[in-house]
C-alpha positions in Angstrom: -0.1 0.5 0.2 1.5 3.2 -0.9 1.9 6.0 1.5 -0.8 8.1 -0.1 -3.4 5.3 0.2 -2.1 4.4 3.6 -2.6 8.1 5.3 -6.0 8.5 2.9 -7.5 5.3 4.4 -7.1 7.5 7.9 -11.0 8.2 8.9 -10.9 11.6 10.5 -10.0 13.6 6.8 -8.9 12.6 3.1 -6.0 13.3 1.3 -6.5 15.0 -2.3 -4.0 14.9 -4.2 -2.9 18.0 -6.1 -1.8 17.9 -9.5 -1.4 21.0 -12.0 -4.9 22.1 -11.9 -7.1 21.6 -9.3 -10.3 19.7 -8.9 -12.5 22.4 -9.2 -10.6 23.9 -11.8 -10.9 19.9 -13.4 -14.5 20.0 -13.2 -15.3 23.0 -14.4 -12.9 22.2 -17.8 -15.1 19.1 -17.9 -18.2 20.6 -17.5 -17.6 23.0 -20.0 -16.2 20.5 -22.7 -19.7 18.3 -22.0 -21.9 21.3 -22.5 -19.7 22.3 -25.6 -19.0 19.6 -27.3 -23.2 19.2 -28.6 -22.4 22.4 -29.9 -20.1 21.3 -32.6 -22.1 17.8 -32.9 -25.1 20.0 -34.5 -23.3 22.3 -36.5 -20.6 19.9 -37.8 -22.4 16.6 -38.5 -25.8 18.0 -38.1 -27.4 16.3 -35.1 -31.1 16.3 -35.9 -33.1 14.3 -32.9 -35.5 16.1 -31.0 -35.4 19.0 -33.1 -32.1 20.3 -31.9 -30.5 21.8 -35.2 -33.8 23.4 -35.6 -33.9 24.9 -32.4 -29.9 25.9 -32.3 -30.2 27.1 -35.6 -26.2 27.9 -35.9 -24.7 29.3 -38.2 -20.4 29.6 -38.7 -20.3 33.3 -36.6 -22.8 32.0 -34.0 -20.6 29.2 -33.5 -17.3 30.9 -33.4 -18.8 33.8 -31.0 -20.0 30.7 -28.8 -16.6 29.1 -28.4 -15.1 32.5 -27.8 -17.9 33.1 -24.7 -17.0 29.7 -23.3 -12.9 30.0 -23.5 -12.8 33.8 -22.1 -14.8 32.3 -18.9 -13.2 29.2 -18.7 -9.7 31.1 -18.8 -11.0 33.4 -16.7 -11.3 31.1 -14.1 -8.1 29.1 -13.7 -6.8 32.2 -13.5 -9.0 32.6 -10.3 -8.4 29.6 -9.5 -4.4 30.3 -9.9 -4.7 33.4 -8.2 -6.6 32.1 -5.1 -4.2 29.3 -4.4 -0.7 31.8 -4.2 -2.9 34.5 -2.2 -3.7 32.0 0.4 -2.7 31.8 3.8 -2.6 27.7 3.6 0.1 26.5 1.3 0.1 22.8 0.0 2.9 20.6 2.0 5.8 19.4 0.4 3.7 16.4 -1.0 1.5 18.4 -2.6 -2.4 17.6 -1.0 -5.0 19.3 0.2 -7.1 18.2 3.7 -10.7 17.0 3.5 -12.4 16.8 6.8 -15.2 14.3 7.3 -18.4 14.3 9.0 -19.1 12.3 12.1 -22.9 11.0 11.8 -24.4 11.9 15.0 -28.3 12.2 16.0 -29.1 16.0 14.6 -28.2 14.5 11.1 -30.3 11.1 11.1 -33.2 13.8 12.4 -32.8 15.9 9.9 -32.6 13.0 7.3 -35.8 11.8 8.5 -37.5 15.2 8.7 -36.0 16.0 5.3 -37.1 13.0 3.4 -40.7 13.3 4.9 -41.3 16.2 3.8 -39.9 15.4 0.1 -42.4 12.7 0.0 -45.4 14.3 1.2 -44.7 17.4 -1.4 -44.7 14.9 -3.9 -47.7 13.6 -3.2 -49.1 16.6 -3.1 -47.8 17.7 -6.7 -50.1 14.7 -8.1 -53.2 16.6 -8.5 -51.4 19.7 -10.9 -50.3 17.2 -13.3 -46.5 17.5 -13.1 -46.4 13.7 -13.5 -48.6 13.4 -16.7 -46.1 16.1 -18.9 -43.5 18.2 -18.3 -43.2 20.2 -15.4 -41.8 23.5 -17.1 -45.0 23.2 -19.1 -47.6 22.8 -16.5 -46.5 26.2 -15.2 -46.9 25.3 -11.9 -42.8 26.0 -11.2 -44.0 28.8 -9.1 -46.5 27.2 -6.3 -46.1 27.1 -2.8 -45.5 23.3 -3.0 -43.5 22.7 -5.9 -41.6 25.4 -4.0 -40.9 23.2 -0.8 -40.3 20.3 -2.7 -37.5 22.1 -4.1 -36.3 23.0 -1.2 -36.1 19.4 0.4 -34.7 18.1 -2.5 -31.6 20.6 -2.6 -31.4 19.9 1.4 -31.3 15.9 1.0 -29.0 16.4 -1.7 -26.8 18.6 0.9 -27.4 16.0 3.3 -26.5 12.7 0.8 -22.8 14.6 0.4 -22.7 15.0 4.2 -23.0 11.2 4.3 -20.6 10.4 1.4 -17.5 12.8 3.7 -18.8 11.1 7.0 -16.4 8.4 8.8 -19.6 6.1 8.6 -18.5 2.6 7.6 -21.9 2.1 5.4 -21.4 5.7 3.9 -21.3 4.9 -0.1 -24.4 3.6 -0.1 -26.1 5.9 2.2 -25.4 8.2 -0.5 -26.6 6.0 -3.2 -29.9 5.3 -0.7 -30.4 9.0 -0.4 -29.8 9.4 -3.9 -32.4 7.3 -4.7 -34.9 9.0 -2.5 -34.2 11.8 -4.8 -34.2 10.2 -7.7 -38.3 10.7 -7.7 -37.9 14.2 -9.1 -37.4 12.5 -12.2 -40.8 11.5 -12.1 -41.9 15.4 -13.4 -38.8 15.5 -15.8 -36.4 17.3 -13.4 -33.0 15.8 -14.1 -30.4 18.3 -12.0 -30.3 16.4 -8.6 -29.6 13.0 -10.5 -26.9 15.0 -12.7 -25.2 16.7 -9.3 -25.7 13.5 -7.5 -24.0 11.7 -9.9 -21.0 14.5 -10.1 -20.2 14.3 -6.4 -20.0 10.5 -6.5 -17.4 10.9 -9.5 -15.7 13.6 -7.7 -15.5 11.6 -4.3 -14.1 9.1 -6.4 -11.5 10.9 -7.8 -11.1 12.0 -4.3 -10.3 8.0 -3.3 -8.0 7.4 -6.4 -11.0 5.2 -7.2 -12.0 7.6 -11.0 -10.4 7.2 -14.0 -11.2 7.7 -17.7 -12.4 4.1 -18.2 -14.7 4.7 -14.6 -15.8 8.3 -16.2 -17.0 6.5 -19.5 -18.6 4.1 -18.0 -20.4 6.6 -15.5 -21.2 9.0 -18.3 -22.7 6.1 -20.4 -25.2 5.1 -17.6 -26.0 8.8 -16.8 -26.7 8.5 -20.2 -28.9 5.5 -20.5 -30.6 6.5 -17.1 -31.8 9.6 -18.4 -33.0 8.6 -22.0 -34.9 5.3 -20.2 -36.6 8.2 -18.3 -37.1 10.0 -21.2 -38.9 6.7 -23.0 -41.1 6.4 -19.8 -42.5 9.9 -20.1 -42.8 10.1 -23.7 -45.0 6.7 -24.2 -41.9 5.6 -26.8 -42.1 2.2 -28.2 -38.6 0.4 -27.9 -37.8 -1.0 -31.4 -34.4 -0.8 -33.1 -35.3 3.0 -34.3 -35.3 3.8 -30.3 -31.7 1.9 -29.1 -30.4 3.9 -32.3 -26.9 5.7 -31.2 -28.2 8.8 -32.0 -31.0 8.3 -29.8 -28.9 6.3 -27.3 -27.2 10.1 -26.6 -30.0 12.2 -27.5 -30.1 13.0 -23.0 -26.9 14.5 -23.5 -27.5 16.5 -26.8 -31.0 17.5 -25.6 -29.1 19.0 -22.0 -26.5 20.7 -23.5 -28.3 22.4 -27.1 -31.6 23.1 -25.1 -30.0 24.5 -21.9 -27.7 26.9 -24.3 -30.9 28.5 -26.7 -30.4 31.7 -24.9 -26.4 31.6 -25.4 -27.0 31.4 -29.4 -29.4 34.1 -29.1 -27.3 36.4 -27.0 -23.7 36.4 -28.9 -25.8 35.9 -32.4 -28.1 39.3 -31.0 -25.2 41.4 -29.4 -27.5 44.3 -29.5 -29.6 43.0 -26.9 -27.3 43.5 -24.4 -25.5 46.6 -23.0 -21.5 46.5 -24.0 -20.9 46.6 -19.8 -24.0 45.3 -19.2 -26.0 46.3 -16.1 -24.4 44.7 -12.6 -26.2 46.8 -10.7 -29.7 44.5 -11.5 -27.3 41.3 -10.8 -27.3 42.5 -7.6 -31.2 43.1 -7.8 -32.3 40.3 -8.9 -30.3 38.2 -6.2 -32.1 40.4 -3.4 -35.3 39.2 -4.9 -34.9 35.9 -5.7 -33.7 35.2 -2.0 -37.1 36.5 -0.5 -39.3 33.7 0.2 -42.2 33.9 -2.7 -45.0 34.1 0.4 -43.3 37.6 1.6 -43.1 38.4 -2.2 -45.2 36.3 -4.5 -45.4 38.3 -7.8 -40.5 38.6 -7.7 -40.4 37.0 -11.0 -41.7 39.9 -12.2 -39.5 42.0 -11.0 -36.2 40.7 -12.1 -34.8 42.6 -14.6 -33.7 38.7 -16.1 -37.3 38.1 -16.9 -37.0 40.5 -19.4 -35.4 37.9 -21.0 -36.9 35.3 -20.6 -38.4 34.3 -24.2 -34.2 33.8 -24.8 -34.8 30.1 -23.1 -38.3 29.0 -24.3 -37.4 25.6 -22.8 -36.4 26.5 -19.0 -32.5 26.2 -18.3 -31.1 29.8 -18.4 -26.9 29.8 -19.8 -24.6 30.9 -17.9 -22.9 32.9 -20.2 -26.1 34.4 -21.7 -26.5 35.7 -18.5 -23.2 36.9 -17.9 -23.3 38.4 -21.4 -26.5 40.2 -19.8 -25.6 41.0 -17.0 -21.9 42.1 -17.1 -21.4 42.5 -21.1 -17.7 42.4 -22.1 -16.7 42.4 -18.1 -18.4 38.7 -17.4 -15.0 36.8 -17.5 -14.7 38.8 -14.2 -17.3 36.9 -12.7 -15.7 33.3 -13.4 -12.4 34.9 -12.2 -14.1 35.4 -8.6 -15.9 32.2 -8.7 -12.3 30.9 -9.2 -10.4 32.3 -6.4 -13.6 31.3 -4.1 -13.1 28.0 -5.2 -9.5 28.0 -4.4 -10.3 29.8 -1.2 -12.8 27.1 0.5 -10.3 24.5 -0.9 -7.5 26.0 1.7 -10.4 26.4 4.2 -11.6 22.9 3.8 -8.4 21.6 6.1 -9.6 23.2 9.0 -13.4 21.9 9.5 -15.5 19.5 8.0 -18.2 21.9 7.4 -16.0 24.0 5.1 -15.0 20.7 3.3 -18.8 19.8 2.5 -19.5 23.2 1.1 -16.1 23.0 -1.3 -17.8 19.8 -2.5 -21.3 21.5 -2.6 -20.1 24.6 -4.8 -17.8 22.4 -7.4 -20.4 20.0 -8.2 -23.8 21.9 -7.3 -23.0 25.7 -7.5 -20.3 25.3 -10.7 -23.1 22.8 -12.7 -25.5 25.3 -12.1 -24.0 28.8 -13.2 -23.4 26.8 -16.4 -27.1 25.0 -16.7 -29.2 27.7 -15.2 -27.1 30.9 -14.4 -26.4 33.4 -11.6 -29.0 33.8 -9.5 -29.8 30.2 -8.9 -27.1 28.8 -8.0 -26.3 32.1 -5.6 -29.7 31.5 -3.7 -28.9 27.6 -3.3 -25.4 28.2 -2.1 -26.8 30.0 0.5 -29.5 28.1 1.5 -27.1 25.3 1.7 -24.9 27.0 4.3 -27.9 27.9 5.8 -29.0 24.1 6.4 -25.3 23.0 7.3 -25.7 26.1 10.3 -28.7 24.3 11.6 -27.3 21.0 11.3 -24.5 22.4 13.8 -27.0 24.4 16.0 -29.0 21.4 16.3 -26.6 18.9 16.9 -25.4 21.2 19.6 -28.7 21.6 21.0 -28.3 17.9 21.5 -25.7 17.5 22.9 -26.2 20.2 25.6 -29.5 18.5 26.7 -27.3 14.9 26.6 -24.5 16.2 28.7 -24.4 16.9 32.0 -24.1 20.5 33.0 -20.5 19.9 34.3 -19.3 19.1 30.5 -18.7 21.3 28.1 -20.6 20.7 24.8 -18.0 19.5 22.2 -17.6 20.2 18.9 -15.2 18.1 17.4 -17.6 16.7 14.7 -17.3 20.4 13.2 -13.5 21.6 14.3 -10.4 20.4 14.1 -8.7 18.1 16.0 -6.1 19.7 18.3 -2.5 19.0 16.9 -4.1 17.2 13.6 -2.9 20.0 10.8 0.5 19.0 11.9 0.0 15.3 11.3 
């Protein structure tokens, strides 16, 4: 057994080997490639399943501008990540590794998980009369109802709790993660794929940390994800299972649809630069984030107050490309946003050495926020990240409350689950 494997097997923490690129840089690079390659497939090979070639309506100019937008965002992120490494107060060790603290699952986790699972299942039952299971939820216009919002909150909370389980010292942490992710997969019944995809990305990231992910495993997992996505598509569309349904073009259709349909806004934004200002409207990004964070029961008509809602016709199928929102909010200055999030990712990675909370926050940011930024724009990931941090804080408070009630009055409450063990930084 190598020294790295021996150290990484210790329960309180995991060691992450560092290469030329940080893990978050690899993830962001991979996501950009995954979303951009289908654009080339549609343009050069005229891929037309599901009307992709017609809806995308790509020409050489649009493809070049799309490529330049991707390149600018990617380079800015990598530069921000590198600057974050250099300005960090915690530097890489001589062995070239970083520490990820692990959770010890306590009663607070199980209580929170049971409450969230119960809330999720009840909300899914209450959604039946709204017709979201008989057709794509986006088409039902019920995605702003109170029940739907509560359902999405429970789904995101369960996603975060499944990550806590995966990063825990529990002997069956992997099985627990799979079980909670399977419960969350109930969202596939009404066509909501994002939680399934993020859970898969989290599983891949953890496998990478443990040194069990190589390109062969990644390809297999990608094929499995595509197969599951296509199976859900066949089930929901009541399509016949014949030789045509099993063609290669059909089998890759979930990946193609995910990329092309979520980037219709970007294609239109680069095709029609007159839609946005050269320097964007940065103040509207702040205002939209503020409005979006307000609970809907306090501000029922907040969607009409959003600046980005004026451009909703650019994304007729729901998802709104992050690069498109970058052009609208920030104009040609949009790479500055990606520089900042690259720097934040590096900062979170260094903070992960000090606490299991920061470790979860880092992986959540990399696998959830970065993915959503590419797919859904800026304000949704910002809200999800803030909600996630709030859930972690509630978990901490619940744990401390239970520890206080169960401990003798003369015994101080332990905080070993969420803080660094004395002397561990020197191990």
